Steps between C-alpha positions, in 0.01 A plus 500: 500500500266666247130430537315318224128462429261511205508882481878512498497225236282728283735791557806295406326384184415862413859607564631220277265618224603865560140600567459855633854572385638285780334715765333371818267752661257408777288700743334470839162678474328520844181690570569759774183407690651306790817350640693227321487146635722198455309403185628821344850403616487204263422733209765751611766228522397361162492827304801664658686169516454443126625851423805442720573153360482607134651846548173662404278762658201489732264793545295575808171626357204588718164413349334811644175510302254490792521822707239383751729232648852632440722701733852638505553303824467177304737622228769574757452171682528303174825675411636422846398133470669455162822655628483297822482179294826604338390633161514833319286595202627653178510880513215684672185327616233510227123537517209414275393860565813607307321363193148637556521735201639234266238249615228756437626572149512128422143464629387772262678311222297186574177701500592644161569146372152400610621245756414698816183681605348694788239296684235656721375187676529493877761277665228251595364493144847450353560207733165348405566543127842332524342167586687216665774262398237242394272741312570772241465867575263751339600808309438839657239718326776765481745269325427648159544861602668685218871567513427873510259476795726267700802721437307811605368335814841361592653846475219639715561221750859622526383861534298404806150558361355174630451353845664181621344184360303665220725386213796272432722436201493138382695306240282349227613137474259205530209469744469129420864412570548207740768717662297748706792743501443556127134596539541871436722572802494840668799721418410821686266596783411840644633571848504854635770425755835656571795291386806472725728614214291680238269681740180612329638491145294194413149384580506193274732214585622204298416149617778256582440297182533808280799661673709195579603360161538844344728611785715194425510604136602858582785373718604242237471213746623179336350250745181602678470256792169461684331246725263236366177687582586735212536219246147557368579871466787439259276478189365843591848649538593350163182640342583851622858504371386351168235768450750771594748351248787536745847400394652206687202462737566347843401141573367384834625187678315358801629312804332356808448745783614420851262356760634409846331286762346654814468848348318700235660704222188667362541876533127538567516246782811657648329839488204350683727363773641850547173695480315265736777511760592132483862616473665822614574621146672418173827464693362258759769228527234232440420646157661359183577854385867576445482783753347256752758231432778757526367620837486142623867450416495328160804565284495582128751219444259245648213620282712501184620147580140392555395644163791321330407169664132505402595583141276612215238276344166504316312305768342664804578329829496562874853534641548377856596792725755267662721548193501876554581445866782261406654762270476754780664276761771404254588865449465609864715212624793651311449869575319536835720573804416306813360640824315373804142594572267352761139527389320361806736574789544289812741641759791286618702597808845336514542489875874424521593770245627824665223757521705798380699313232452556126694311235517560129509214255617550144257335260545453124245692296479203265629150582604429141620844394789641707499806276180618668697561819404458865297676767522520880207367702472568875425225752379551858347321797143539370411400148192423294441178311204390288207380709464202263857396583394388848272215608436416862394149395683450168374250243729250333764642263469844662866598541459854622482631856313310775543461879838343573605507134813663358491694173734724304444874467610591149871603501489556880477236778329180601223553755290262709144572617477472882162659583176615341316813621126515432226756532303422818165571335539355150768236562677636191876470487638855534869443574767232502793468736813345357868454564781525245828319457778767479729247331277487193555855370425503130254213546753215487541274807871418567419142598333430167156419646217497251227766520227474238306820557623844385289810574519858382472771764507874567643677804215644707702807594614578146233364267282741306123492512343431161171426333503204263236428238460140393343444159336198345324443167224751435255226398436156644386357165772391258321672212275777637407589141319165477191609693243245612130558433356753742846612609712807441880504482494714816356197684838329466698772679731356762406639844850406621687676219639756747609459861651798682740437790562814704734378778797367303869551578783528248874530545634859524691486169162532326472860617704568183281285276412677178132500395421239239821300531460131586631328811484141609385469859679180592260203518200730433508603135576804286385845608521855366465834676166648394556798270176674602440455873842427650693768692835483685303539824231250398632221279254308282606186313307314231561128470592455137495121502563212739801270487317182405518426129247244382567572131863389534372173646256464210782557250726245670215250507429554131869464413523178701194363323646587160833337586326167567324490162 
């Protein structure tokens, strides 16, 4: 089913009117100064999705106008993220730096028209002269520099005659405009820094506001889609293309950016988390970056579904992270093969099972998808179960293992706990002694007796040692961007966002587990082999998400409420 929203409604109206000759051309224009996060995924899905839906084109264009923060590493990671999400840009990747010469020539044109000038105020003085939103700005004393002097100085700026910060090129618009963006915005600044693509060819660099709209014009973009924080910049983009007298100038359309609960999507704040060591890096599985989500085990299908569900609107809002988790579980439930992993092992010795006997049980890889095949799982006299699956003094409605109680081992046998072995010093339970009923092979008693508890398990002799990393929300506060007085967003970091378990056991079939692919550990959640730290001799699993789905319950509750109206 095709998506619909206010942007697509505009596009369909333009197509009906044969605007742009029936073309639809969008672009995704990231700055290569960091890794993409899930907020960027919304923009990627929107721009590339529109191009796909209307048989148009979508460019990947890097806004590489700030050499001090940009790196080839970020360019490569962005390309990988876009492809991982399932999209491919039109032709070769493009760069604002491809247009540096054209942008420079257009800047000279505006100087010659008398609507741009070289200003020699310092950065602090320019900021002071611009005023605030509730008070007008003041004109620079250099505003009336002659065209000839400004043009000469601008060319000397390009030639490298001046130091950083001594001069800038500004547009001459209106210092009293209520829109601060129109108060003689800066177009070029001097930066003697090596650019990741152009090297030392340039020492003046265009600002985002100057390069962005003109790059759209060069590429003949029909629908320039940005987030709402750029809405007040649109009059400036329109002013530039009007002064340049460009044919069929691009028009900008704004939509609400994505904000998700219990995380931050500000690139500056994410950079701070990385630089201050609050996370292990941009690919830390707690991060909302696409590389972090991918490492944790998120699928591109789940993220695309999430972006479709939240839709496109003009109103900013905070999306509950439970919706993202619901989309992930919904996708993993269908695709993740099953396996057994014991995270906090408790040894069980089945005393009446032959010591030297080993059986193999054939388990389905997915209970609802026979096409995913089966696997063989060994069973022996000594097994591990979850420590939480045993209680010496069980509370009410605890149906798992307890002294004298019978439970089912998943796909294997029924066992009964006969004895509890404890540490003499700590009184901690260290081992259970049980018996099994040989007549219940496969977990089904022949006499039809009812057994409520079913436990997963791993053979002690055959299970593989593994490290498992359990992740929770990075922040305890629902909206860590909403900072209380005297607080910093860092104050809301969740100290329990990562728990590392080093003594886990997983079934031997997982020796073949491919890094990054998801698995459901039965009764425990979804896990993925870590793509960075895991080795065949030292398995490391990241918990992608637990099994419990509160969002599905919320949806059912909402639907029930609606049905009673």
